[in-house]
LUMDREN-64150 format. One line per 2 residues: number of its first residue (from 1); their letters; for each residue x, y, z of N, C-alpha, C, CB. Coordinates in steps of 0.1 Angstrom, whole numbers, always signed. Glycine has a CB too. Example, Ala and Ser with C-alpha at 12.3 -4.5 7.8 and 13.67 -1.06 7.14 Angstrom:
2
1 = as = +132 -57 +78 +123 -45 +78 +132 -33 +78 +113 -45 +90; +128 -22 +71 +137 -11 +71 +129 +0 +79 +141 -6 +57;
***
This chain:
146
1 = mr = -382 -426 -1539 -368 -423 -1538 -362 -428 -1525 -366 -407 -1538; -350 -434 -1526 -344 -440 -1514 -330 -433 -1513 -342 -455 -1515;
3 = il = -328 -426 -1501 -316 -418 -1500 -308 -423 -1487 -319 -403 -1498; -295 -424 -1488 -287 -427 -1477 -277 -415 -1475 -279 -440 -1479;
5 = tv = -276 -411 -1462 -266 -401 -1459 -254 -407 -1452 -272 -389 -1450; -242 -403 -1455 -230 -410 -1449 -220 -399 -1444 -224 -418 -1460;
7 = cl = -215 -402 -1432 -204 -395 -1426 -194 -405 -1420 -209 -384 -1415; -185 -400 -1412 -175 -409 -1407 -181 -419 -1396 -164 -401 -1400;
9 = gn = -186 -414 -1385 -191 -423 -1374 -206 -425 -1373 -186 -417 -1362; -214 -418 -1381 -228 -419 -1381 -234 -415 -1367 -232 -433 -1384;
11 = ic = -228 -404 -1361 -233 -399 -1348 -236 -384 -1348 -224 -403 -1337; -231 -377 -1359 -234 -363 -1359 -240 -359 -1372 -221 -355 -1357;
13 = rs = -232 -358 -1383 -237 -352 -1395 -247 -361 -1403 -225 -350 -1405; -244 -373 -1405 -254 -381 -1413 -267 -384 -1406 -247 -395 -1416;
15 = pt = -268 -386 -1393 -281 -388 -1387 -289 -374 -1387 -280 -392 -1372; -282 -363 -1386 -288 -350 -1387 -293 -348 -1401 -278 -339 -1384;
17 = ae = -285 -352 -1411 -290 -351 -1425 -302 -360 -1428 -279 -354 -1435; -302 -372 -1422 -313 -381 -1423 -326 -375 -1418 -310 -395 -1415;
19 = aa = -325 -369 -1406 -337 -363 -1400 -341 -350 -1408 -334 -359 -1385; -332 -342 -1413 -335 -330 -1420 -342 -334 -1434 -322 -322 -1423;
21 = lr = -337 -345 -1440 -343 -349 -1453 -356 -355 -1450 -334 -359 -1460; -358 -362 -1440 -371 -368 -1437 -382 -357 -1435 -371 -377 -1424;
23 = av = -377 -346 -1429 -386 -334 -1426 -391 -328 -1439 -379 -324 -1418; -383 -328 -1450 -386 -321 -1462 -390 -331 -1473 -375 -313 -1467;
25 = lp = -388 -344 -1471 -391 -354 -1481 -399 -365 -1474 -379 -359 -1489; -410 -363 -1469 -417 -373 -1460 -421 -386 -1467 -430 -367 -1455;
27 = da = -421 -386 -1480 -425 -398 -1488 -413 -406 -1492 -433 -395 -1500; -401 -401 -1489 -389 -408 -1493 -384 -418 -1482 -377 -398 -1496;
29 = ei = -377 -428 -1486 -371 -437 -1476 -357 -432 -1474 -370 -452 -1482; -354 -428 -1461 -341 -422 -1458 -334 -429 -1447 -343 -407 -1455;
31 = ds = -321 -431 -1448 -314 -438 -1437 -300 -431 -1437 -312 -453 -1440; -292 -435 -1427 -278 -429 -1426 -269 -440 -1421 -278 -417 -1416;
33 = ag = -256 -438 -1424 -246 -447 -1420 -232 -440 -1419 -245 -459 -1431; -223 -447 -1413 -209 -442 -1412 -200 -451 -1419 -205 -441 -1397;
35 = ta = -189 -445 -1424 -178 -453 -1430 -170 -461 -1420 -169 -444 -1439; -170 -457 -1408 -163 -464 -1397 -173 -471 -1388 -153 -454 -1389;
37 = gw = -169 -481 -1381 -178 -489 -1373 -177 -486 -1358 -176 -503 -1376; -170 -476 -1354 -167 -473 -1340 -180 -472 -1331 -159 -461 -1338;
39 = hv = -190 -466 -1337 -202 -463 -1329 -214 -471 -1332 -205 -448 -1331; -213 -482 -1339 -224 -490 -1343 -233 -494 -1331 -219 -504 -1350;
41 = gk = -246 -491 -1333 -256 -494 -1323 -258 -482 -1313 -252 -506 -1316; -250 -472 -1314 -251 -461 -1304 -260 -450 -1310 -237 -455 -1301;
43 = pp = -266 -442 -1301 -274 -430 -1306 -265 -419 -1310 -283 -425 -1294; -270 -410 -1317 -263 -398 -1321 -257 -391 -1309 -271 -388 -1329;
45 = ya = -246 -384 -1311 -238 -377 -1301 -247 -367 -1294 -226 -370 -1307; -247 -367 -1281 -256 -359 -1273 -256 -344 -1277 -253 -360 -1258;
47 = pm = -245 -337 -1278 -245 -323 -1282 -252 -321 -1296 -231 -317 -1282; -250 -331 -1305 -257 -329 -1318 -272 -331 -1317 -251 -340 -1328;
49 = qa = -276 -341 -1308 -290 -343 -1306 -296 -330 -1300 -292 -355 -1296; -289 -324 -1291 -294 -311 -1284 -296 -300 -1294 -285 -307 -1273;
51 = aa = -286 -298 -1303 -287 -288 -1313 -298 -291 -1323 -273 -287 -1321; -300 -303 -1327 -310 -307 -1336 -324 -305 -1330 -309 -321 -1341;
53 = ka = -325 -309 -1317 -338 -308 -1310 -342 -293 -1309 -337 -314 -1296; -333 -285 -1306 -335 -270 -1305 -341 -265 -1318 -323 -262 -1301;
55 = qg = -339 -271 -1329 -344 -267 -1342 -355 -276 -1347 -333 -266 -1353; -360 -284 -1338 -372 -293 -1342 -369 -306 -1348 -380 -285 -1351;
57 = ld = -357 -311 -1348 -354 -324 -1353 -350 -333 -1342 -342 -323 -1363; -357 -345 -1342 -355 -355 -1331 -346 -366 -1337 -369 -360 -1326;
59 = ls = -334 -367 -1331 -325 -378 -1335 -325 -389 -1325 -311 -372 -1336; -332 -389 -1315 -331 -398 -1304 -334 -413 -1307 -341 -394 -1293;
61 = rl = -341 -415 -1317 -344 -429 -1321 -334 -436 -1330 -358 -430 -1327; -326 -427 -1336 -316 -432 -1346 -304 -439 -1339 -311 -421 -1354;
63 = ra = -299 -449 -1346 -287 -457 -1341 -277 -458 -1352 -292 -471 -1335; -265 -457 -1348 -254 -457 -1358 -253 -471 -1364 -241 -453 -1352;
65 = rq = -249 -471 -1377 -246 -484 -1384 -235 -480 -1394 -258 -490 -1391; -228 -491 -1399 -217 -489 -1408 -222 -491 -1422 -206 -498 -1405;
67 = fa = -217 -482 -1431 -220 -484 -1445 -215 -497 -1450 -212 -472 -1454; -223 -504 -1459 -220 -517 -1464 -222 -517 -1479 -228 -528 -1458;
69 = vh = -215 -526 -1486 -216 -528 -1501 -231 -529 -1505 -208 -540 -1505; -239 -536 -1498 -253 -537 -1502 -261 -524 -1502 -260 -547 -1493;
71 = df = -255 -514 -1496 -262 -501 -1496 -263 -495 -1511 -255 -491 -1487; -253 -499 -1519 -254 -494 -1533 -266 -499 -1540 -241 -499 -1540;
73 = ar = -271 -512 -1537 -283 -517 -1543 -295 -512 -1537 -282 -533 -1543; -294 -509 -1524 -306 -505 -1516 -311 -490 -1519 -304 -507 -1502;
75 = fd = -301 -482 -1522 -304 -467 -1523 -303 -462 -1537 -296 -459 -1513; -310 -451 -1540 -310 -445 -1553 -299 -433 -1553 -323 -439 -1557;
77 = li = -297 -428 -1541 -288 -416 -1540 -281 -417 -1526 -296 -403 -1541; -268 -416 -1527 -260 -416 -1515 -253 -402 -1513 -249 -428 -1515;
79 = lv = -257 -396 -1502 -251 -382 -1500 -241 -383 -1489 -263 -373 -1496; -229 -379 -1492 -217 -379 -1483 -214 -365 -1478 -205 -385 -1490;
81 = md = -208 -365 -1466 -206 -352 -1460 -192 -345 -1463 -206 -354 -1445; -183 -353 -1468 -170 -348 -1472 -163 -357 -1482 -161 -345 -1459;
83 = ae = -151 -352 -1487 -144 -360 -1497 -139 -373 -1492 -133 -351 -1503; -135 -374 -1480 -130 -386 -1474 -141 -396 -1474 -124 -384 -1460;
85 = na = -153 -392 -1470 -165 -401 -1470 -167 -406 -1484 -177 -394 -1464; -166 -397 -1494 -169 -401 -1507 -159 -411 -1512 -168 -389 -1517;
87 = ad = -146 -409 -1509 -136 -419 -1513 -138 -433 -1506 -122 -414 -1509; -142 -432 -1493 -144 -445 -1486 -156 -452 -1492 -146 -442 -1471;
89 = ve = -167 -445 -1496 -178 -451 -1502 -175 -457 -1516 -190 -441 -1503; -168 -449 -1524 -165 -453 -1537 -156 -465 -1537 -158 -441 -1545;
91 = al = -147 -466 -1527 -138 -478 -1526 -146 -491 -1525 -129 -476 -1514; -158 -490 -1520 -167 -502 -1519 -176 -505 -1530 -174 -501 -1506;
93 = rp = -177 -496 -1540 -186 -496 -1551 -184 -509 -1559 -185 -484 -1560; -195 -517 -1560 -194 -529 -1569 -192 -525 -1583 -207 -538 -1567;
95 = ae = -186 -534 -1591 -184 -532 -1605 -197 -530 -1612 -176 -544 -1611; -198 -521 -1621 -210 -518 -1629 -221 -512 -1621 -214 -530 -1636;
97 = na = -219 -508 -1609 -230 -502 -1601 -231 -487 -1605 -228 -503 -1586; -243 -482 -1607 -244 -468 -1611 -251 -459 -1601 -252 -467 -1624;
99 = tr = -252 -463 -1589 -259 -455 -1578 -252 -441 -1577 -259 -462 -1565; -259 -431 -1577 -253 -417 -1576 -248 -415 -1562 -264 -407 -1580;
101 = va = -236 -410 -1562 -229 -406 -1549 -226 -391 -1551 -216 -414 -1546; -231 -383 -1542 -229 -368 -1543 -226 -362 -1529 -242 -361 -1549;
103 = mm = -221 -351 -1529 -218 -344 -1517 -232 -338 -1512 -208 -332 -1518; -234 -338 -1499 -246 -332 -1493 -248 -318 -1498 -245 -332 -1478;
105 = td = -238 -311 -1500 -239 -297 -1504 -241 -294 -1519 -227 -289 -1499; -240 -305 -1527 -240 -303 -1541 -253 -296 -1547 -239 -316 -1548;
107 = al = -264 -298 -1540 -277 -291 -1544 -277 -277 -1541 -288 -299 -1538; -268 -271 -1533 -268 -257 -1529 -264 -248 -1540 -259 -256 -1517;
109 = ge = -259 -252 -1551 -255 -243 -1562 -240 -243 -1563 -261 -230 -1560; -235 -236 -1573 -221 -235 -1577 -212 -230 -1566 -219 -227 -1589;
111 = te = -216 -220 -1558 -208 -214 -1548 -205 -224 -1536 -213 -202 -1542; -214 -233 -1534 -212 -243 -1523 -211 -257 -1527 -223 -241 -1513;
113 = kg = -212 -260 -1540 -212 -273 -1545 -198 -280 -1541 -214 -274 -1561; -199 -292 -1536 -187 -299 -1532 -181 -295 -1519 -176 -296 -1542;
115 = ra = -187 -285 -1512 -182 -281 -1499 -184 -292 -1489 -189 -268 -1495; -175 -294 -1481 -176 -304 -1470 -185 -298 -1459 -162 -308 -1464;
117 = vp = -193 -307 -1453 -200 -303 -1440 -190 -306 -1429 -213 -312 -1439; -185 -295 -1422 -175 -297 -1412 -181 -306 -1401 -171 -284 -1406;
119 = dp = -172 -315 -1396 -176 -325 -1385 -177 -318 -1372 -167 -337 -1385; -189 -316 -1366 -190 -309 -1353 -184 -317 -1342 -204 -306 -1351;
121 = yy = -182 -330 -1343 -176 -338 -1333 -162 -332 -1330 -175 -353 -1337; -155 -327 -1340 -142 -321 -1339 -142 -306 -1338 -133 -325 -1350;
123 = tr = -151 -299 -1346 -151 -285 -1346 -159 -279 -1334 -157 -280 -1359; -168 -286 -1329 -177 -282 -1318 -188 -272 -1323 -169 -276 -1307;
125 = df = -189 -270 -1336 -199 -260 -1341 -211 -268 -1346 -193 -252 -1353; -219 -273 -1336 -231 -281 -1339 -241 -273 -1347 -236 -287 -1327;
127 = dg = -243 -261 -1343 -253 -252 -1349 -249 -249 -1364 -256 -240 -1342; -237 -247 -1366 -232 -244 -1380 -234 -256 -1389 -217 -240 -1379;
129 = al = -230 -267 -1384 -232 -279 -1392 -247 -282 -1395 -226 -292 -1385; -255 -280 -1385 -269 -282 -1386 -275 -272 -1396 -276 -280 -1372;
131 = dl = -271 -260 -1395 -277 -250 -1405 -273 -254 -1419 -272 -236 -1401; -261 -258 -1422 -256 -261 -1435 -264 -274 -1440 -241 -264 -1435;
133 = ir = -265 -284 -1431 -273 -296 -1434 -287 -293 -1438 -272 -306 -1423; -294 -285 -1430 -308 -281 -1432 -309 -274 -1446 -313 -273 -1421;
135 = ra = -301 -264 -1449 -301 -257 -1461 -299 -267 -1473 -291 -246 -1462; -290 -276 -1471 -287 -286 -1482 -299 -296 -1484 -275 -294 -1479;
137 = ae = -305 -300 -1473 -317 -309 -1473 -328 -302 -1481 -322 -313 -1459; -331 -289 -1478 -341 -282 -1485 -338 -281 -1500 -343 -268 -1479;
139 = aw = -325 -279 -1503 -321 -278 -1517 -323 -291 -1524 -307 -273 -1518; -319 -302 -1518 -321 -315 -1524 -336 -318 -1526 -315 -326 -1515;
141 = aa = -344 -314 -1516 -359 -316 -1518 -364 -309 -1530 -366 -312 -1505; -360 -297 -1531 -364 -289 -1543 -359 -295 -1556 -359 -274 -1542;
143 = el = -347 -300 -1556 -342 -306 -1569 -349 -319 -1572 -327 -308 -1567; -351 -327 -1562 -357 -341 -1564 -372 -341 -1566 -354 -349 -1552;
145 = ts = -378 -330 -1563 -393 -330 -1565 -397 -320 -1576 -400 -325 -1552; -387 -314 -1583 -391 -305 -1594 -393 -313 -1607 -380 -295 -1596;
***
């Protein structure tokens, strides 16, 4: 299984989701990207790294990159953090490509399906975003391995 997580800048939500998914799906190939290119080559945002580290996730080696059309061919599942990310990803979808694009929260069940992962870069709620991402990663792991 090859999974890509996508957010806006690839410095908070998607690298955290990458690390959380790696923790629960150690045999999967997992990467992350942003729909915007502002932070390409930069590490995850320091406050997000600190929140993740406090919960046992190390983001320090990750570097931001921008989502690209070839990601549709490279990955089996693309998990986006909000509806805007989904629209930006879908706008680049090649004709006749069937790669599944889903919200990170879709595996959490009907009450949270489709819920956006709030961007802690703006909300400043790093722990809240991290908790939601970790729960979603565990739910995806259960769904993908059952």
